[in-house]
Biopython code that builds the backbone (N, CA, C, O; Angstrom):
import numpy as np
from Bio.PDB.StructureBuilder import StructureBuilder

atoms = [
    (1, "MET", "N", (9.584, 0.299, -11.570)),
    (1, "MET", "CA", (8.631, 1.178, -10.927)),
    (1, "MET", "C", (8.070, 0.482, -9.688)),
    (1, "MET", "O", (7.724, -0.698, -9.735)),
    (2, "SER", "N", (7.984, 1.209, -8.595)),
    (2, "SER", "CA", (7.462, 0.630, -7.358)),
    (2, "SER", "C", (6.364, 1.524, -6.793)),
    (2, "SER", "O", (6.305, 2.723, -7.064)),
    (3, "ARG", "N", (5.496, 0.896, -5.998)),
    (3, "ARG", "CA", (4.427, 1.652, -5.350)),
    (3, "ARG", "C", (4.170, 1.058, -3.973)),
    (3, "ARG", "O", (4.226, -0.158, -3.784)),
    (4, "THR", "N", (3.890, 1.929, -3.023)),
    (4, "THR", "CA", (3.570, 1.491, -1.666)),
    (4, "THR", "C", (2.086, 1.164, -1.600)),
    (4, "THR", "O", (1.246, 1.961, -2.017)),
    (5, "LEU", "N", (1.772, -0.008, -1.075)),
    (5, "LEU", "CA", (0.371, -0.412, -0.954)),
    (5, "LEU", "C", (-0.297, 0.369, 0.171)),
    (5, "LEU", "O", (0.383, 0.824, 1.091)),
    (6, "PRO", "N", (-1.620, 0.531, 0.114)),
    (6, "PRO", "CA", (-2.328, 1.332, 1.126)),
    (6, "PRO", "C", (-2.110, 0.808, 2.546)),
    (6, "PRO", "O", (-2.079, -0.399, 2.787)),
    (7, "GLU", "N", (-1.963, 1.745, 3.470)),
    (7, "GLU", "CA", (-1.751, 1.423, 4.889)),
    (7, "GLU", "C", (-2.319, 2.555, 5.725)),
    (7, "GLU", "O", (-2.437, 3.680, 5.240)),
    (8, "PRO", "N", (-2.673, 2.280, 6.971)),
    (8, "PRO", "CA", (-3.199, 3.362, 7.819)),
    (8, "PRO", "C", (-2.096, 4.345, 8.200)),
    (8, "PRO", "O", (-0.920, 3.987, 8.259)),
    (9, "SER", "N", (-2.492, 5.575, 8.454)),
    (9, "SER", "CA", (-1.518, 6.569, 8.911)),
    (9, "SER", "C", (-1.080, 6.222, 10.331)),
    (9, "SER", "O", (-1.770, 5.498, 11.048)),
    (10, "ALA", "N", (0.063, 6.746, 10.719)),
    (10, "ALA", "CA", (0.612, 6.450, 12.047)),
    (10, "ALA", "C", (-0.333, 6.886, 13.158)),
    (10, "ALA", "O", (-0.474, 6.182, 14.158)),
    (11, "ASP", "N", (-0.980, 8.031, 13.002)),
    (11, "ASP", "CA", (-1.859, 8.518, 14.067)),
    (11, "ASP", "C", (-3.207, 7.796, 14.114)),
    (11, "ASP", "O", (-3.974, 7.985, 15.059)),
    (12, "SER", "N", (-3.502, 6.971, 13.104)),
    (12, "SER", "CA", (-4.774, 6.242, 13.128)),
    (12, "SER", "C", (-4.607, 4.775, 13.532)),
    (12, "SER", "O", (-5.566, 4.005, 13.481)),
    (13, "LEU", "N", (-3.387, 4.385, 13.935)),
    (13, "LEU", "CA", (-3.175, 3.006, 14.372)),
    (13, "LEU", "C", (-4.031, 2.720, 15.605)),
    (13, "LEU", "O", (-4.085, 3.525, 16.534)),
    (14, "ASP", "N", (-4.692, 1.578, 15.604)),
    (14, "ASP", "CA", (-5.616, 1.208, 16.665)),
    (14, "ASP", "C", (-5.077, -0.024, 17.387)),
    (14, "ASP", "O", (-4.787, -1.036, 16.749)),
    (15, "LEU", "N", (-4.941, 0.054, 18.695)),
    (15, "LEU", "CA", (-4.368, -1.038, 19.478)),
    (15, "LEU", "C", (-5.170, -2.331, 19.326)),
    (15, "LEU", "O", (-4.584, -3.409, 19.227)),
    (16, "THR", "N", (-6.472, -2.239, 19.306)),
    (16, "THR", "CA", (-7.311, -3.435, 19.167)),
    (16, "THR", "C", (-7.048, -4.128, 17.834)),
    (16, "THR", "O", (-6.958, -5.355, 17.780)),
    (17, "VAL", "N", (-6.926, -3.362, 16.775)),
    (17, "VAL", "CA", (-6.667, -3.927, 15.448)),
    (17, "VAL", "C", (-5.272, -4.537, 15.401)),
    (17, "VAL", "O", (-5.091, -5.618, 14.840)),
    (18, "VAL", "N", (-4.296, -3.869, 15.975)),
    (18, "VAL", "CA", (-2.919, -4.372, 16.007)),
    (18, "VAL", "C", (-2.854, -5.689, 16.781)),
    (18, "VAL", "O", (-2.268, -6.661, 16.303)),
    (19, "LEU", "N", (-3.446, -5.725, 17.960)),
    (19, "LEU", "CA", (-3.409, -6.941, 18.765)),
    (19, "LEU", "C", (-4.189, -8.078, 18.113)),
    (19, "LEU", "O", (-3.801, -9.242, 18.221)),
    (20, "SER", "N", (-5.272, -7.751, 17.446)),
    (20, "SER", "CA", (-6.042, -8.768, 16.726)),
    (20, "SER", "C", (-5.204, -9.372, 15.604)),
    (20, "SER", "O", (-5.235, -10.584, 15.391)),
    (21, "ALA", "N", (-4.461, -8.542, 14.890)),
    (21, "ALA", "CA", (-3.589, -9.045, 13.821)),
    (21, "ALA", "C", (-2.492, -9.943, 14.383)),
    (21, "ALA", "O", (-2.133, -10.950, 13.772)),
    (22, "LEU", "N", (-1.964, -9.579, 15.538)),
    (22, "LEU", "CA", (-0.880, -10.357, 16.152)),
    (22, "LEU", "C", (-1.380, -11.597, 16.899)),
    (22, "LEU", "O", (-0.572, -12.430, 17.309)),
    (23, "ALA", "N", (-2.679, -11.729, 17.079)),
    (23, "ALA", "CA", (-3.227, -12.865, 17.820)),
    (23, "ALA", "C", (-3.102, -14.175, 17.049)),
    (23, "ALA", "O", (-3.039, -15.245, 17.655)),
    (24, "ASP", "N", (-3.066, -14.103, 15.729)),
    (24, "ASP", "CA", (-2.957, -15.309, 14.915)),
    (24, "ASP", "C", (-1.516, -15.820, 14.935)),
    (24, "ASP", "O", (-0.594, -15.043, 14.687)),
    (25, "PRO", "N", (-1.297, -17.115, 15.225)),
    (25, "PRO", "CA", (0.071, -17.650, 15.309)),
    (25, "PRO", "C", (0.869, -17.519, 14.003)),
    (25, "PRO", "O", (2.075, -17.277, 14.047)),
    (26, "ALA", "N", (0.228, -17.672, 12.866)),
    (26, "ALA", "CA", (0.949, -17.552, 11.585)),
    (26, "ALA", "C", (1.391, -16.105, 11.361)),
    (26, "ALA", "O", (2.522, -15.858, 10.942)),
    (27, "ARG", "N", (0.503, -15.157, 11.637)),
    (27, "ARG", "CA", (0.883, -13.749, 11.478)),
    (27, "ARG", "C", (1.964, -13.358, 12.468)),
    (27, "ARG", "O", (2.874, -12.597, 12.138)),
    (28, "ARG", "N", (1.863, -13.885, 13.696)),
    (28, "ARG", "CA", (2.900, -13.590, 14.690)),
    (28, "ARG", "C", (4.241, -14.152, 14.238)),
    (28, "ARG", "O", (5.272, -13.512, 14.446)),
    (29, "ALA", "N", (4.251, -15.337, 13.620)),
    (29, "ALA", "CA", (5.499, -15.922, 13.106)),
    (29, "ALA", "C", (6.074, -15.070, 11.980)),
    (29, "ALA", "O", (7.282, -14.837, 11.934)),
    (30, "LEU", "N", (5.220, -14.605, 11.075)),
    (30, "LEU", "CA", (5.689, -13.720, 10.006)),
    (30, "LEU", "C", (6.255, -12.431, 10.586)),
    (30, "LEU", "O", (7.322, -11.977, 10.173)),
    (31, "MET", "N", (5.540, -11.840, 11.548)),
    (31, "MET", "CA", (6.006, -10.593, 12.155)),
    (31, "MET", "C", (7.311, -10.786, 12.910)),
    (31, "MET", "O", (8.186, -9.922, 12.851)),
    (32, "ALA", "N", (7.460, -11.895, 13.615)),
    (32, "ALA", "CA", (8.697, -12.158, 14.354)),
    (32, "ALA", "C", (9.878, -12.253, 13.389)),
    (32, "ALA", "O", (10.958, -11.733, 13.668)),
    (33, "ALA", "N", (9.669, -12.918, 12.255)),
    (33, "ALA", "CA", (10.742, -13.022, 11.254)),
    (33, "ALA", "C", (11.061, -11.647, 10.668)),
    (33, "ALA", "O", (12.230, -11.305, 10.490)),
    (34, "LEU", "N", (10.041, -10.869, 10.371)),
    (34, "LEU", "CA", (10.267, -9.515, 9.857)),
    (34, "LEU", "C", (10.947, -8.639, 10.899)),
    (34, "LEU", "O", (11.818, -7.837, 10.560)),
    (35, "TYR", "N", (10.563, -8.784, 12.153)),
    (35, "TYR", "CA", (11.116, -8.001, 13.251)),
    (35, "TYR", "C", (12.612, -8.280, 13.414)),
    (35, "TYR", "O", (13.393, -7.366, 13.678)),
    (36, "ARG", "N", (13.006, -9.545, 13.255)),
    (36, "ARG", "CA", (14.436, -9.909, 13.346)),
    (36, "ARG", "C", (15.232, -9.328, 12.191)),
    (36, "ARG", "O", (16.388, -8.940, 12.366)),
    (37, "ASN", "N", (14.616, -9.261, 10.992)),
    (37, "ASN", "CA", (15.264, -8.650, 9.821)),
    (37, "ASN", "C", (14.978, -7.158, 9.865)),
    (37, "ASN", "O", (13.880, -6.730, 9.508)),
    (38, "ALA", "N", (15.910, -6.392, 10.280)),
    (38, "ALA", "CA", (15.674, -4.955, 10.411)),
    (38, "ALA", "C", (15.512, -4.274, 9.056)),
    (38, "ALA", "O", (15.025, -3.145, 8.985)),
    (39, "GLU", "N", (15.910, -4.941, 7.995)),
    (39, "GLU", "CA", (15.861, -4.361, 6.658)),
    (39, "GLU", "C", (14.608, -4.828, 5.918)),
    (39, "GLU", "O", (14.053, -5.879, 6.239)),
    (40, "PRO", "N", (14.162, -4.050, 4.926)),
    (40, "PRO", "CA", (13.063, -4.519, 4.072)),
    (40, "PRO", "C", (13.461, -5.827, 3.386)),
    (40, "PRO", "O", (14.618, -6.006, 3.005)),
    (41, "VAL", "N", (12.503, -6.731, 3.232)),
    (41, "VAL", "CA", (12.807, -8.049, 2.696)),
    (41, "VAL", "C", (11.659, -8.514, 1.801)),
    (41, "VAL", "O", (10.502, -8.154, 2.017)),
    (42, "ASP", "N", (11.998, -9.315, 0.799)),
    (42, "ASP", "CA", (10.992, -9.908, -0.073)),
    (42, "ASP", "C", (10.110, -10.831, 0.755)),
    (42, "ASP", "O", (10.616, -11.655, 1.517)),
    (43, "CYS", "N", (8.815, -10.701, 0.615)),
    (43, "CYS", "CA", (7.892, -11.466, 1.470)),
    (43, "CYS", "C", (8.067, -12.969, 1.299)),
    (43, "CYS", "O", (7.839, -13.712, 2.253)),
    (44, "SER", "N", (8.459, -13.440, 0.133)),
    (44, "SER", "CA", (8.641, -14.886, -0.062)),
    (44, "SER", "C", (9.836, -15.410, 0.732)),
    (44, "SER", "O", (9.834, -16.565, 1.158)),
    (45, "ALA", "N", (10.846, -14.582, 0.934)),
    (45, "ALA", "CA", (12.002, -14.993, 1.734)),
    (45, "ALA", "C", (11.616, -15.173, 3.196)),
    (45, "ALA", "O", (12.134, -16.061, 3.873)),
    (46, "VAL", "N", (10.717, -14.342, 3.679)),
    (46, "VAL", "CA", (10.266, -14.447, 5.063)),
    (46, "VAL", "C", (9.476, -15.734, 5.254)),
    (46, "VAL", "O", (9.634, -16.417, 6.266)),
    (47, "VAL", "N", (8.631, -16.065, 4.293)),
    (47, "VAL", "CA", (7.843, -17.296, 4.379)),
    (47, "VAL", "C", (8.764, -18.504, 4.432)),
    (47, "VAL", "O", (8.527, -19.427, 5.211)),
    (48, "ALA", "N", (9.807, -18.512, 3.617)),
    (48, "ALA", "CA", (10.763, -19.621, 3.616)),
    (48, "ALA", "C", (11.462, -19.728, 4.967)),
    (48, "ALA", "O", (11.752, -20.831, 5.429)),
    (49, "GLU", "N", (11.731, -18.609, 5.592)),
    (49, "GLU", "CA", (12.419, -18.584, 6.891)),
    (49, "GLU", "C", (11.542, -19.127, 8.017)),
    (49, "GLU", "O", (12.053, -19.689, 8.986)),
    (50, "THR", "N", (10.237, -18.964, 7.896)),
    (50, "THR", "CA", (9.335, -19.366, 8.976)),
    (50, "THR", "C", (8.870, -20.813, 8.880)),
    (50, "THR", "O", (8.367, -21.357, 9.862)),
    (51, "ASP", "N", (9.024, -21.445, 7.731)),
    (51, "ASP", "CA", (8.569, -22.828, 7.521)),
    (51, "ASP", "C", (7.069, -22.989, 7.740)),
    (51, "ASP", "O", (6.617, -24.041, 8.191)),
    (52, "LEU", "N", (6.301, -21.959, 7.427)),
    (52, "LEU", "CA", (4.849, -22.068, 7.537)),
    (52, "LEU", "C", (4.329, -22.932, 6.400)),
    (52, "LEU", "O", (4.695, -22.731, 5.242)),
    (53, "ASP", "N", (3.492, -23.875, 6.725)),
    (53, "ASP", "CA", (2.922, -24.780, 5.724)),
    (53, "ASP", "C", (1.526, -24.277, 5.358)),
    (53, "ASP", "O", (0.517, -24.889, 5.708)),
    (54, "LEU", "N", (1.490, -23.146, 4.645)),
    (54, "LEU", "CA", (0.237, -22.521, 4.265)),
    (54, "LEU", "C", (0.236, -22.247, 2.768)),
    (54, "LEU", "O", (1.294, -22.104, 2.155)),
    (55, "SER", "N", (-0.944, -22.176, 2.188)),
    (55, "SER", "CA", (-1.060, -21.892, 0.758)),
    (55, "SER", "C", (-0.668, -20.438, 0.476)),
    (55, "SER", "O", (-0.679, -19.592, 1.370)),
    (56, "THR", "N", (-0.329, -20.174, -0.762)),
    (56, "THR", "CA", (0.045, -18.817, -1.161)),
    (56, "THR", "C", (-1.078, -17.819, -0.903)),
    (56, "THR", "O", (-0.807, -16.731, -0.395)),
    (57, "PRO", "N", (-2.349, -18.148, -1.237)),
    (57, "PRO", "CA", (-3.413, -17.187, -0.919)),
    (57, "PRO", "C", (-3.548, -16.912, 0.579)),
    (57, "PRO", "O", (-3.859, -15.788, 0.974)),
    (58, "THR", "N", (-3.322, -17.912, 1.402)),
    (58, "THR", "CA", (-3.413, -17.720, 2.853)),
    (58, "THR", "C", (-2.284, -16.820, 3.344)),
    (58, "THR", "O", (-2.506, -15.937, 4.173)),
    (59, "ILE", "N", (-1.086, -17.039, 2.838)),
    (59, "ILE", "CA", (0.055, -16.168, 3.193)),
    (59, "ILE", "C", (-0.234, -14.732, 2.758)),
    (59, "ILE", "O", (0.012, -13.795, 3.518)),
    (60, "SER", "N", (-0.750, -14.552, 1.548)),
    (60, "SER", "CA", (-1.092, -13.208, 1.066)),
    (60, "SER", "C", (-2.118, -12.545, 1.977)),
    (60, "SER", "O", (-2.023, -11.354, 2.273)),
    (61, "HIS", "N", (-3.089, -13.322, 2.413)),
    (61, "HIS", "CA", (-4.102, -12.794, 3.335)),
    (61, "HIS", "C", (-3.449, -12.318, 4.635)),
    (61, "HIS", "O", (-3.762, -11.234, 5.128)),
    (62, "HIS", "N", (-2.550, -13.120, 5.183)),
    (62, "HIS", "CA", (-1.888, -12.745, 6.435)),
    (62, "HIS", "C", (-1.062, -11.469, 6.267)),
    (62, "HIS", "O", (-1.076, -10.600, 7.138)),
    (63, "TYR", "N", (-0.344, -11.356, 5.151)),
    (63, "TYR", "CA", (0.411, -10.122, 4.898)),
    (63, "TYR", "C", (-0.525, -8.919, 4.787)),
    (63, "TYR", "O", (-0.210, -7.841, 5.289)),
    (64, "ARG", "N", (-1.672, -9.099, 4.132)),
    (64, "ARG", "CA", (-2.629, -8.006, 3.987)),
    (64, "ARG", "C", (-3.168, -7.569, 5.349)),
    (64, "ARG", "O", (-3.287, -6.372, 5.610)),
    (65, "VAL", "N", (-3.491, -8.519, 6.211)),
    (65, "VAL", "CA", (-3.986, -8.192, 7.553)),
    (65, "VAL", "C", (-2.932, -7.407, 8.327)),
    (65, "VAL", "O", (-3.257, -6.421, 8.988)),
    (66, "LEU", "N", (-1.681, -7.834, 8.252)),
    (66, "LEU", "CA", (-0.597, -7.124, 8.950)),
    (66, "LEU", "C", (-0.443, -5.701, 8.417)),
    (66, "LEU", "O", (-0.268, -4.759, 9.190)),
    (67, "ARG", "N", (-0.509, -5.549, 7.088)),
    (67, "ARG", "CA", (-0.376, -4.225, 6.481)),
    (67, "ARG", "C", (-1.549, -3.340, 6.848)),
    (67, "ARG", "O", (-1.356, -2.179, 7.210)),
    (68, "GLU", "N", (-2.771, -3.870, 6.760)),
    (68, "GLU", "CA", (-3.958, -3.068, 7.059)),
    (68, "GLU", "C", (-4.068, -2.724, 8.544)),
    (68, "GLU", "O", (-4.737, -1.755, 8.904)),
    (69, "ALA", "N", (-3.425, -3.500, 9.404)),
    (69, "ALA", "CA", (-3.387, -3.167, 10.831)),
    (69, "ALA", "C", (-2.355, -2.082, 11.113)),
    (69, "ALA", "O", (-2.358, -1.485, 12.190)),
    (70, "GLY", "N", (-1.471, -1.822, 10.148)),
    (70, "GLY", "CA", (-0.444, -0.800, 10.318)),
    (70, "GLY", "C", (0.877, -1.331, 10.829)),
    (70, "GLY", "O", (1.776, -0.551, 11.143)),
    (71, "LEU", "N", (1.010, -2.639, 10.920)),
    (71, "LEU", "CA", (2.243, -3.240, 11.428)),
    (71, "LEU", "C", (3.366, -3.258, 10.397)),
    (71, "LEU", "O", (4.542, -3.172, 10.751)),
    (72, "THR", "N", (3.006, -3.369, 9.136)),
    (72, "THR", "CA", (4.024, -3.468, 8.089)),
    (72, "THR", "C", (3.761, -2.463, 6.980)),
    (72, "THR", "O", (2.669, -1.908, 6.855)),
    (73, "ARG", "N", (4.781, -2.251, 6.195)),
    (73, "ARG", "CA", (4.703, -1.445, 4.975)),
    (73, "ARG", "C", (5.097, -2.374, 3.832)),
    (73, "ARG", "O", (6.094, -3.089, 3.926)),
    (74, "THR", "N", (4.327, -2.364, 2.765)),
    (74, "THR", "CA", (4.602, -3.216, 1.620)),
    (74, "THR", "C", (4.787, -2.357, 0.385)),
    (74, "THR", "O", (3.956, -1.504, 0.074)),
    (75, "VAL", "N", (5.890, -2.592, -0.318)),
    (75, "VAL", "CA", (6.175, -1.895, -1.558)),
    (75, "VAL", "C", (6.158, -2.925, -2.674)),
    (75, "VAL", "O", (6.884, -3.919, -2.627)),
    (76, "ALA", "N", (5.327, -2.682, -3.677)),
    (76, "ALA", "CA", (5.244, -3.569, -4.838)),
    (76, "ALA", "C", (6.304, -3.140, -5.843)),
    (76, "ALA", "O", (6.342, -1.988, -6.273)),
    (77, "GLN", "N", (7.154, -4.079, -6.205)),
    (77, "GLN", "CA", (8.188, -3.843, -7.220)),
    (77, "GLN", "C", (8.022, -4.921, -8.276)),
    (77, "GLN", "O", (8.585, -6.009, -8.157)),
    (78, "GLY", "N", (7.253, -4.618, -9.303)),
    (78, "GLY", "CA", (6.923, -5.629, -10.295)),
    (78, "GLY", "C", (6.094, -6.718, -9.627)),
    (78, "GLY", "O", (5.046, -6.438, -9.046)),
    (79, "ARG", "N", (6.566, -7.963, -9.708)),
    (79, "ARG", "CA", (5.858, -9.072, -9.071)),
    (79, "ARG", "C", (6.294, -9.304, -7.634)),
    (79, "ARG", "O", (5.675, -10.088, -6.915)),
    (80, "LYS", "N", (7.349, -8.631, -7.213)),
    (80, "LYS", "CA", (7.851, -8.783, -5.843)),
    (80, "LYS", "C", (7.107, -7.857, -4.896)),
    (80, "LYS", "O", (6.612, -6.800, -5.284)),
    (81, "ARG", "N", (7.045, -8.283, -3.652)),
    (81, "ARG", "CA", (6.488, -7.465, -2.578)),
    (81, "ARG", "C", (7.547, -7.369, -1.496)),
    (81, "ARG", "O", (7.918, -8.368, -0.879)),
    (82, "ILE", "N", (8.025, -6.162, -1.276)),
    (82, "ILE", "CA", (9.055, -5.906, -0.273)),
    (82, "ILE", "C", (8.346, -5.417, 0.993)),
    (82, "ILE", "O", (7.603, -4.435, 0.964)),
    (83, "VAL", "N", (8.587, -6.115, 2.093)),
    (83, "VAL", "CA", (7.875, -5.836, 3.339)),
    (83, "VAL", "C", (8.863, -5.399, 4.410)),
    (83, "VAL", "O", (9.976, -5.917, 4.501)),
    (84, "THR", "N", (8.437, -4.444, 5.211)),
    (84, "THR", "CA", (9.224, -4.000, 6.356)),
    (84, "THR", "C", (8.284, -3.694, 7.515)),
    (84, "THR", "O", (7.129, -3.322, 7.312)),
    (85, "VAL", "N", (8.789, -3.854, 8.713)),
    (85, "VAL", "CA", (8.012, -3.520, 9.911)),
    (85, "VAL", "C", (8.030, -2.007, 10.083)),
    (85, "VAL", "O", (9.063, -1.371, 9.873)),
    (86, "ARG", "N", (6.915, -1.435, 10.457)),
    (86, "ARG", "CA", (6.831, 0.006, 10.702)),
    (86, "ARG", "C", (7.271, 0.283, 12.146)),
    (86, "ARG", "O", (6.475, 0.715, 12.980)),
    (87, "HIS", "N", (8.554, 0.025, 12.420)),
    (87, "HIS", "CA", (9.106, 0.166, 13.772)),
    (87, "HIS", "C", (8.826, 1.545, 14.372)),
    (87, "HIS", "O", (8.295, 1.653, 15.477)),
    (88, "ASP", "N", (9.183, 2.588, 13.639)),
    (88, "ASP", "CA", (9.073, 3.944, 14.180)),
    (88, "ASP", "C", (7.625, 4.323, 14.486)),
    (88, "ASP", "O", (7.333, 4.894, 15.536)),
    (89, "ASP", "N", (6.725, 4.000, 13.559)),
    (89, "ASP", "CA", (5.314, 4.327, 13.776)),
    (89, "ASP", "C", (4.743, 3.555, 14.959)),
    (89, "ASP", "O", (4.015, 4.115, 15.779)),
    (90, "MET", "N", (5.072, 2.280, 15.043)),
    (90, "MET", "CA", (4.560, 1.459, 16.148)),
    (90, "MET", "C", (5.148, 1.914, 17.482)),
    (90, "MET", "O", (4.443, 1.972, 18.490)),
    (91, "GLU", "N", (6.423, 2.231, 17.484)),
    (91, "GLU", "CA", (7.072, 2.651, 18.727)),
    (91, "GLU", "C", (6.530, 4.003, 19.197)),
    (91, "GLU", "O", (6.375, 4.232, 20.397)),
    (92, "ALA", "N", (6.245, 4.891, 18.252)),
    (92, "ALA", "CA", (5.693, 6.196, 18.617)),
    (92, "ALA", "C", (4.282, 6.060, 19.180)),
    (92, "ALA", "O", (3.910, 6.770, 20.114)),
    (93, "ARG", "N", (3.512, 5.160, 18.617)),
    (93, "ARG", "CA", (2.106, 5.004, 19.025)),
    (93, "ARG", "C", (1.941, 4.078, 20.230)),
    (93, "ARG", "O", (1.160, 4.364, 21.138)),
    (94, "PHE", "N", (2.695, 2.944, 20.233)),
    (94, "PHE", "CA", (2.586, 1.943, 21.298)),
    (94, "PHE", "C", (3.992, 1.530, 21.746)),
    (94, "PHE", "O", (4.472, 0.463, 21.364)),
    (95, "PRO", "N", (4.650, 2.360, 22.547)),
    (95, "PRO", "CA", (6.033, 2.094, 22.945)),
    (95, "PRO", "C", (6.217, 0.713, 23.581)),
    (95, "PRO", "O", (5.501, 0.345, 24.513)),
    (96, "GLY", "N", (7.183, -0.038, 23.064)),
    (96, "GLY", "CA", (7.550, -1.326, 23.632)),
    (96, "GLY", "C", (6.665, -2.496, 23.243)),
    (96, "GLY", "O", (6.967, -3.635, 23.600)),
    (97, "LEU", "N", (5.585, -2.248, 22.524)),
    (97, "LEU", "CA", (4.648, -3.327, 22.196)),
    (97, "LEU", "C", (5.290, -4.404, 21.332)),
    (97, "LEU", "O", (5.199, -5.588, 21.657)),
    (98, "LEU", "N", (5.937, -4.014, 20.238)),
    (98, "LEU", "CA", (6.527, -5.024, 19.358)),
    (98, "LEU", "C", (7.603, -5.837, 20.058)),
    (98, "LEU", "O", (7.674, -7.055, 19.891)),
    (99, "ALA", "N", (8.432, -5.174, 20.832)),
    (99, "ALA", "CA", (9.480, -5.899, 21.568)),
    (99, "ALA", "C", (8.864, -6.888, 22.544)),
    (99, "ALA", "O", (9.355, -8.008, 22.683)),
    (100, "ALA", "N", (7.798, -6.488, 23.218)),
    (100, "ALA", "CA", (7.158, -7.364, 24.198)),
    (100, "ALA", "C", (6.500, -8.576, 23.543)),
    (100, "ALA", "O", (6.559, -9.683, 24.078)),
    (101, "VAL", "N", (5.883, -8.370, 22.400)),
    (101, "VAL", "CA", (5.135, -9.435, 21.750)),
    (101, "VAL", "C", (6.035, -10.324, 20.878)),
    (101, "VAL", "O", (5.809, -11.531, 20.793)),
    (102, "LEU", "N", (7.049, -9.737, 20.232)),
    (102, "LEU", "CA", (7.815, -10.454, 19.224)),
    (102, "LEU", "C", (9.217, -10.882, 19.653)),
    (102, "LEU", "O", (9.873, -11.641, 18.939)),
    (103, "ALA", "N", (9.676, -10.415, 20.790)),
    (103, "ALA", "CA", (11.029, -10.778, 21.229)),
    (103, "ALA", "C", (11.110, -12.285, 21.471)),
    (103, "ALA", "O", (10.148, -12.895, 21.938)),
    (104, "PRO", "N", (12.261, -12.885, 21.151)),
    (104, "PRO", "CA", (12.420, -14.322, 21.419)),
    (104, "PRO", "C", (12.253, -14.596, 22.907)),
    (104, "PRO", "O", (12.669, -13.801, 23.749)),
    (105, "ARG", "N", (11.647, -15.717, 23.213)),
    (105, "ARG", "CA", (11.407, -16.064, 24.614)),
    (105, "ARG", "C", (12.492, -16.921, 25.149)),
    (105, "ARG", "O", (12.453, -17.310, 26.317)),
]
sb = StructureBuilder()
sb.init_structure("model")
sb.init_model(0)
sb.init_chain("A")
sb.init_seg("    ")
for serial, (resi, resn, name, xyz) in enumerate(atoms, 1):
    if name == "N":
        sb.init_residue(resn, " ", resi, " ")
    sb.init_atom(name, np.array(xyz, "f"), 0.0, 1.0, " ", f" {name:<3s}", serial, name[0])
structure = sb.get_structure()
């Protein structure tokens, strides 16, 4: 059994909240890794890919901030959390923002 965790609707996405979430280097690293993986992925796999040296509660906090800002969608499947970037919603609301902020330099 799976359930989608609460997230803002696409039409209520706020640019200030989105940019504030992306301002943190750890969250930006998580988002960049998620952005490169076009498919939904287990959140622990993304953390391993980024080599972030943060505690589990801190990582959970960062994922929650990203989800509550509307950048990601999280589906709980038992103890796993499957995360995906809300590409379509972000592109409809703020065209080109994710590519500009998360594209490799």
